[in-house]
N, CA, C and O atoms as a GROMACS GRO file, in nm:
protein
  360
    1MET      N    1  -1.033  15.792  13.978
    1MET     CA    2  -1.021  15.677  14.065
    1MET      C    3  -1.024  15.549  13.981
    1MET      O    4  -1.111  15.532  13.896
    2LEU      N    5  -0.931  15.463  14.005
    2LEU     CA    6  -0.925  15.335  13.935
    2LEU      C    7  -1.016  15.234  14.003
    2LEU      O    8  -1.040  15.242  14.124
    3ALA      N    9  -1.065  15.141  13.926
    3ALA     CA   10  -1.147  15.032  13.980
    3ALA      C   11  -1.100  14.903  13.914
    3ALA      O   12  -1.055  14.905  13.800
    4CYS      N   13  -1.110  14.793  13.983
    4CYS     CA   14  -1.065  14.664  13.930
    4CYS      C   15  -1.134  14.630  13.798
    4CYS      O   16  -1.074  14.567  13.711
    5ASP      N   17  -1.259  14.671  13.782
    5ASP     CA   18  -1.333  14.642  13.659
    5ASP      C   19  -1.273  14.711  13.537
    5ASP      O   20  -1.290  14.663  13.425
    6THR      N   21  -1.205  14.823  13.557
    6THR     CA   22  -1.154  14.899  13.444
    6THR      C   23  -1.016  14.855  13.398
    6THR      O   24  -0.981  14.876  13.281
    7CYS      N   25  -0.937  14.794  13.484
    7CYS     CA   26  -0.800  14.760  13.444
    7CYS      C   27  -0.781  14.612  13.414
    7CYS      O   28  -0.680  14.573  13.357
    8GLY      N   29  -0.877  14.528  13.452
    8GLY     CA   30  -0.866  14.386  13.425
    8GLY      C   31  -0.769  14.312  13.515
    8GLY      O   32  -0.722  14.204  13.480
    9GLY      N   33  -0.739  14.370  13.630
    9GLY     CA   34  -0.652  14.303  13.726
    9GLY      C   35  -0.504  14.322  13.700
    9GLY      O   36  -0.426  14.227  13.710
   10ALA      N   37  -0.462  14.445  13.668
   10ALA     CA   38  -0.321  14.473  13.639
   10ALA      C   39  -0.229  14.429  13.753
   10ALA      O   40  -0.120  14.379  13.728
   11CYS      N   41  -0.273  14.448  13.876
   11CYS     CA   42  -0.190  14.410  13.992
   11CYS      C   43  -0.168  14.260  13.999
   11CYS      O   44  -0.072  14.214  14.060
   12CYS      N   45  -0.257  14.184  13.937
   12CYS     CA   46  -0.246  14.038  13.939
   12CYS      C   47  -0.177  13.983  13.814
   12CYS      O   48  -0.159  13.862  13.801
   13LYS      N   49  -0.140  14.072  13.724
   13LYS     CA   50  -0.075  14.030  13.600
   13LYS      C   51   0.074  14.062  13.598
   13LYS      O   52   0.145  14.015  13.509
   14CYS      N   53   0.120  14.140  13.694
   14CYS     CA   54   0.261  14.175  13.696
   14CYS      C   55   0.314  14.170  13.840
   14CYS      O   56   0.238  14.163  13.936
   15LEU      N   57   0.444  14.174  13.850
   15LEU     CA   58   0.510  14.159  13.978
   15LEU      C   59   0.619  14.264  13.988
   15LEU      O   60   0.694  14.284  13.893
   16LYS      N   61   0.627  14.331  14.102
   16LYS     CA   62   0.732  14.431  14.124
   16LYS      C   63   0.844  14.368  14.206
   16LYS      O   64   0.821  14.308  14.311
   17ILE      N   65   0.965  14.382  14.156
   17ILE     CA   66   1.083  14.335  14.227
   17ILE      C   67   1.168  14.456  14.262
   17ILE      O   68   1.197  14.539  14.175
   18ILE      N   69   1.207  14.468  14.387
   18ILE     CA   70   1.291  14.579  14.432
   18ILE      C   71   1.437  14.536  14.419
   18ILE      O   72   1.476  14.429  14.466
   19ILE      N   73   1.516  14.620  14.354
   19ILE     CA   74   1.657  14.590  14.331
   19ILE      C   75   1.742  14.700  14.395
   19ILE      O   76   1.722  14.818  14.368
   20GLY      N   77   1.836  14.661  14.478
   20GLY     CA   78   1.930  14.754  14.537
   20GLY      C   79   2.068  14.731  14.479
   20GLY      O   80   2.102  14.617  14.445
   21ARG      N   81   2.146  14.832  14.468
   21ARG     CA   82   2.284  14.826  14.416
   21ARG      C   83   2.289  14.754  14.280
   21ARG      O   84   2.362  14.657  14.262
   22PHE      N   85   2.212  14.805  14.189
   22PHE     CA   86   2.205  14.750  14.054
   22PHE      C   87   2.334  14.784  13.981
   22PHE      O   88   2.366  14.903  13.970
   23PRO      N   89   2.409  14.686  13.929
   23PRO     CA   90   2.536  14.716  13.860
   23PRO      C   91   2.514  14.810  13.742
   23PRO      O   92   2.419  14.792  13.665
   24ASP      N   93   2.601  14.909  13.726
   24ASP     CA   94   2.585  15.011  13.623
   24ASP      C   95   2.565  14.954  13.483
   24ASP      O   96   2.479  15.000  13.409
   25GLU      N   97   2.645  14.853  13.447
   25GLU     CA   98   2.634  14.800  13.310
   25GLU      C   99   2.497  14.735  13.285
   25GLU      O  100   2.446  14.739  13.174
   26HIS      N  101   2.439  14.675  13.387
   26HIS     CA  102   2.306  14.615  13.372
   26HIS      C  103   2.197  14.720  13.383
   26HIS      O  104   2.095  14.710  13.314
   27ARG      N  105   2.217  14.820  13.468
   27ARG     CA  106   2.117  14.925  13.484
   27ARG      C  107   2.101  15.000  13.352
   27ARG      O  108   1.988  15.030  13.312
   28THR      N  109   2.210  15.031  13.284
   28THR     CA  110   2.203  15.103  13.158
   28THR      C  111   2.122  15.022  13.057
   28THR      O  112   2.037  15.078  12.988
   29TRP      N  113   2.148  14.893  13.047
   29TRP     CA  114   2.075  14.805  12.956
   29TRP      C  115   1.926  14.805  12.991
   29TRP      O  116   1.841  14.814  12.902
   30ALA      N  117   1.896  14.794  13.118
   30ALA     CA  118   1.757  14.789  13.162
   30ALA      C  119   1.689  14.925  13.148
   30ALA      O  120   1.571  14.932  13.112
   31ASP      N  121   1.762  15.034  13.177
   31ASP     CA  122   1.706  15.169  13.164
   31ASP      C  123   1.664  15.196  13.020
   31ASP      O  124   1.557  15.251  12.995
   32ILE      N  125   1.749  15.159  12.926
   32ILE     CA  126   1.721  15.183  12.785
   32ILE      C  127   1.592  15.115  12.744
   32ILE      O  128   1.515  15.170  12.665
   33ARG      N  129   1.568  14.999  12.796
   33ARG     CA  130   1.448  14.923  12.762
   33ARG      C  131   1.328  14.957  12.849
   33ARG      O  132   1.219  14.904  12.828
   34GLY      N  133   1.347  15.045  12.946
   34GLY     CA  134   1.237  15.085  13.033
   34GLY      C  135   1.196  14.977  13.131
   34GLY      O  136   1.082  14.975  13.178
   35LEU      N  137   1.288  14.886  13.162
   35LEU     CA  138   1.254  14.773  13.249
   35LEU      C  139   1.261  14.807  13.397
   35LEU      O  140   1.191  14.747  13.478
   36VAL      N  141   1.345  14.904  13.433
   36VAL     CA  142   1.358  14.941  13.574
   36VAL      C  143   1.332  15.091  13.589
   36VAL      O  144   1.350  15.169  13.496
   37ARG      N  145   1.289  15.128  13.709
   37ARG     CA  146   1.267  15.269  13.740
   37ARG      C  147   1.336  15.299  13.873
   37ARG      O  148   1.322  15.224  13.969
   38PRO      N  149   1.411  15.409  13.879
   38PRO     CA  150   1.472  15.445  14.006
   38PRO      C  151   1.366  15.491  14.106
   38PRO      O  152   1.273  15.563  14.070
   39VAL      N  153   1.382  15.449  14.231
   39VAL     CA  154   1.290  15.494  14.336
   39VAL      C  155   1.364  15.576  14.442
   39VAL      O  156   1.302  15.624  14.537
   40GLY      N  157   1.496  15.591  14.425
   40GLY     CA  158   1.576  15.672  14.515
   40GLY      C  159   1.674  15.590  14.597
   40GLY      O  160   1.650  15.472  14.625
   41GLY      N  161   1.783  15.653  14.635
   41GLY     CA  162   1.882  15.588  14.720
   41GLY      C  163   1.953  15.470  14.654
   41GLY      O  164   1.996  15.378  14.723
   42GLY      N  165   1.964  15.472  14.521
   42GLY     CA  166   2.028  15.363  14.450
   42GLY      C  167   1.941  15.239  14.437
   42GLY      O  168   1.988  15.133  14.395
   43VAL      N  169   1.813  15.252  14.472
   43VAL     CA  170   1.719  15.139  14.464
   43VAL      C  171   1.632  15.156  14.340
   43VAL      O  172   1.591  15.267  14.305
   44TYR      N  173   1.605  15.044  14.276
   44TYR     CA  174   1.523  15.043  14.154
   44TYR      C  175   1.408  14.946  14.172
   44TYR      O  176   1.416  14.852  14.250
   45GLU      N  177   1.300  14.970  14.097
   45GLU     CA  178   1.194  14.872  14.092
   45GLU      C  179   1.186  14.819  13.950
   45GLU      O  180   1.200  14.894  13.853
   46TRP      N  181   1.162  14.690  13.940
   46TRP     CA  182   1.157  14.621  13.813
   46TRP      C  183   1.023  14.551  13.806
   46TRP      O  184   0.993  14.466  13.890
   47TRP      N  185   0.943  14.585  13.706
   47TRP     CA  186   0.811  14.524  13.689
   47TRP      C  187   0.822  14.418  13.580
   47TRP      O  188   0.872  14.446  13.471
   48ILE      N  189   0.774  14.299  13.608
   48ILE     CA  190   0.775  14.192  13.510
   48ILE      C  191   0.634  14.134  13.496
   48ILE      O  192   0.555  14.137  13.590
   49ARG      N  193   0.606  14.082  13.378
   49ARG     CA  194   0.477  14.017  13.355
   49ARG      C  195   0.480  13.881  13.423
   49ARG      O  196   0.566  13.798  13.394
   50SER      N  197   0.388  13.860  13.514
   50SER     CA  198   0.381  13.735  13.588
   50SER      C  199   0.237  13.717  13.638
   50SER      O  200   0.208  13.741  13.755
   51PRO      N  201   0.148  13.674  13.549
   51PRO     CA  202   0.007  13.665  13.587
   51PRO      C  203  -0.021  13.561  13.695
   51PRO      O  204   0.035  13.451  13.693
   52CYS      N  205  -0.106  13.596  13.788
   52CYS     CA  206  -0.148  13.504  13.894
   52CYS      C  207  -0.232  13.393  13.833
   52CYS      O  208  -0.317  13.418  13.747
   53LYS      N  209  -0.210  13.271  13.878
   53LYS     CA  210  -0.285  13.157  13.824
   53LYS      C  211  -0.431  13.159  13.867
   53LYS      O  212  -0.512  13.082  13.814
   54HIS      N  213  -0.465  13.244  13.963
   54HIS     CA  214  -0.603  13.251  14.012
   54HIS      C  215  -0.683  13.366  13.947
   54HIS      O  216  -0.799  13.388  13.982
   55LEU      N  217  -0.621  13.437  13.854
   55LEU     CA  218  -0.690  13.546  13.785
   55LEU      C  219  -0.781  13.486  13.677
   55LEU      O  220  -0.734  13.417  13.586
   56ILE      N  221  -0.909  13.514  13.687
   56ILE     CA  222  -1.008  13.460  13.594
   56ILE      C  223  -1.088  13.576  13.535
   56ILE      O  224  -1.160  13.646  13.606
   57ASP      N  225  -1.073  13.595  13.404
   57ASP     CA  226  -1.143  13.704  13.335
   57ASP      C  227  -1.119  13.839  13.403
   57ASP      O  228  -1.211  13.920  13.417
   58GLY      N  229  -0.996  13.864  13.444
   58GLY     CA  230  -0.960  13.992  13.504
   58GLY      C  231  -1.002  14.009  13.649
   58GLY      O  232  -0.992  14.119  13.703
   59ARG      N  233  -1.049  13.903  13.711
   59ARG     CA  234  -1.094  13.910  13.850
   59ARG      C  235  -1.029  13.799  13.932
   59ARG      O  236  -0.988  13.697  13.877
   60CYS      N  237  -1.020  13.819  14.062
   60CYS     CA  238  -0.962  13.720  14.152
   60CYS      C  239  -1.054  13.600  14.168
   60CYS      O  240  -1.172  13.615  14.201
   61GLY      N  241  -0.999  13.481  14.143
   61GLY     CA  242  -1.077  13.360  14.156
   61GLY      C  243  -1.077  13.302  14.297
   61GLY      O  244  -1.148  13.206  14.325
   62ILE      N  245  -0.998  13.361  14.387
   62ILE     CA  246  -0.992  13.314  14.527
   62ILE      C  247  -1.016  13.431  14.622
   62ILE      O  248  -0.951  13.442  14.725
   63GLN      N  249  -1.108  13.518  14.586
   63GLN     CA  250  -1.135  13.641  14.661
   63GLN      C  251  -1.146  13.619  14.812
   63GLN      O  252  -1.089  13.696  14.889
   64SER      N  253  -1.218  13.517  14.855
   64SER     CA  254  -1.241  13.497  14.999
   64SER      C  255  -1.118  13.442  15.071
   64SER      O  256  -1.112  13.450  15.194
   65GLU      N  257  -1.022  13.387  14.999
   65GLU     CA  258  -0.904  13.328  15.064
   65GLU      C  259  -0.772  13.380  15.008
   65GLU      O  260  -0.669  13.315  15.024
   66LYS      N  261  -0.775  13.497  14.943
   66LYS     CA  262  -0.653  13.551  14.883
   66LYS      C  263  -0.551  13.588  14.990
   66LYS      O  264  -0.587  13.620  15.103
   67PRO      N  265  -0.421  13.584  14.954
   67PRO     CA  266  -0.315  13.614  15.050
   67PRO      C  267  -0.322  13.757  15.102
   67PRO      O  268  -0.380  13.845  15.039
   68LYS      N  269  -0.262  13.779  15.218
   68LYS     CA  270  -0.260  13.912  15.282
   68LYS      C  271  -0.201  14.018  15.190
   68LYS      O  272  -0.251  14.130  15.186
   69THR      N  273  -0.096  13.984  15.116
   69THR     CA  274  -0.034  14.079  15.024
   69THR      C  275  -0.137  14.133  14.926
   69THR      O  276  -0.140  14.253  14.898
   70CYS      N  277  -0.219  14.045  14.875
   70CYS     CA  278  -0.323  14.087  14.780
   70CYS      C  279  -0.433  14.166  14.852
   70CYS      O  280  -0.479  14.268  14.801
   71ALA      N  281  -0.473  14.119  14.966
   71ALA     CA  282  -0.580  14.186  15.041
   71ALA      C  283  -0.540  14.327  15.083
   71ALA      O  284  -0.625  14.415  15.092
   72ASP      N  285  -0.411  14.348  15.110
   72ASP     CA  286  -0.361  14.479  15.153
   72ASP      C  287  -0.338  14.576  15.038
   72ASP      O  288  -0.315  14.694  15.060
   73PHE      N  289  -0.344  14.526  14.914
   73PHE     CA  290  -0.320  14.610  14.796
   73PHE      C  291  -0.436  14.707  14.780
   73PHE      O  292  -0.550  14.664  14.757
   74ALA      N  293  -0.411  14.835  14.792
   74ALA     CA  294  -0.516  14.937  14.790
   74ALA      C  295  -0.559  14.970  14.646
   74ALA      O  296  -0.479  15.020  14.567
   75VAL      N  297  -0.684  14.941  14.614
   75VAL     CA  298  -0.737  14.974  14.482
   75VAL      C  299  -0.734  15.125  14.463
   75VAL      O  300  -0.787  15.200  14.545
   76GLY      N  301  -0.671  15.169  14.354
   76GLY     CA  302  -0.660  15.312  14.326
   76GLY      C  303  -0.544  15.379  14.397
   76GLY      O  304  -0.519  15.498  14.377
   77GLY      N  305  -0.470  15.303  14.480
   77GLY     CA  306  -0.355  15.357  14.551
   77GLY      C  307  -0.232  15.370  14.461
   77GLY      O  308  -0.239  15.340  14.342
   78GLU      N  309  -0.123  15.414  14.518
   78GLU     CA  310   0.000  15.438  14.442
   78GLU      C  311   0.051  15.312  14.372
   78GLU      O  312   0.087  15.316  14.255
   79GLU      N  313   0.055  15.199  14.443
   79GLU     CA  314   0.103  15.074  14.383
   79GLU      C  315   0.009  15.025  14.274
   79GLU      O  316   0.053  14.969  14.174
   80CYS      N  317  -0.120  15.046  14.292
   80CYS     CA  318  -0.220  15.012  14.192
   80CYS      C  319  -0.192  15.090  14.063
   80CYS      O  320  -0.192  15.033  13.954
   81LYS      N  321  -0.170  15.220  14.076
   81LYS     CA  322  -0.142  15.305  13.960
   81LYS      C  323  -0.014  15.261  13.890
   81LYS      O  324  -0.006  15.262  13.767
   82LYS      N  325   0.087  15.223  13.970
   82LYS     CA  326   0.213  15.176  13.911
   82LYS      C  327   0.193  15.046  13.834
   82LYS      O  328   0.252  15.028  13.727
   83ALA      N  329   0.112  14.957  13.887
   83ALA     CA  330   0.085  14.829  13.819
   83ALA      C  331   0.013  14.852  13.688
   83ALA      O  332   0.046  14.790  13.587
   84VAL      N  333  -0.085  14.940  13.688
   84VAL     CA  334  -0.159  14.973  13.565
   84VAL      C  335  -0.064  15.032  13.461
   84VAL      O  336  -0.070  14.997  13.344
   85LYS      N  337   0.024  15.122  13.505
   85LYS     CA  338   0.120  15.186  13.413
   85LYS      C  339   0.219  15.081  13.360
   85LYS      O  340   0.249  15.080  13.241
   86ALA      N  341   0.267  14.995  13.447
   86ALA     CA  342   0.363  14.892  13.406
   86ALA      C  343   0.302  14.799  13.302
   86ALA      O  344   0.366  14.766  13.203
   87MET      N  345   0.179  14.758  13.324
   87MET     CA  346   0.112  14.668  13.229
   87MET      C  347   0.091  14.738  13.094
   87MET      O  348   0.101  14.675  12.989
   88ALA      N  349   0.061  14.865  13.097
   88ALA     CA  350   0.041  14.940  12.972
   88ALA      C  351   0.171  14.952  12.893
   88ALA      O  352   0.169  14.963  12.770
   89GLU      N  353   0.284  14.951  12.964
   89GLU     CA  354   0.415  14.967  12.899
   89GLU      C  355   0.476  14.834  12.856
   89GLU      O  356   0.577  14.834  12.786
   90MET      N  357   0.418  14.722  12.896
   90MET     CA  358   0.476  14.592  12.861
   90MET      C  359   0.427  14.545  12.726
   90MET      O  360   0.465  14.437  12.680
   0.00000   0.00000   0.00000
């Protein structure tokens, strides 16, 4: 089980962008570099480093007023694991 204390806020350091109908010539370039991952149906996810300005020492600095997207992010869930993996690969 993952915990926020162990990863330093990986979910707050990167951003997932969903890409549909990725042009072949660009997908090949991105695939080689490990920048995108297929998720099925011609859709790809692209993880980029984009740290939240409210991340302080690996923790949320606006815990009581953080956006719904952040509040709904399940610690130890599938997206959490993907964020940790993406940060390790960047």
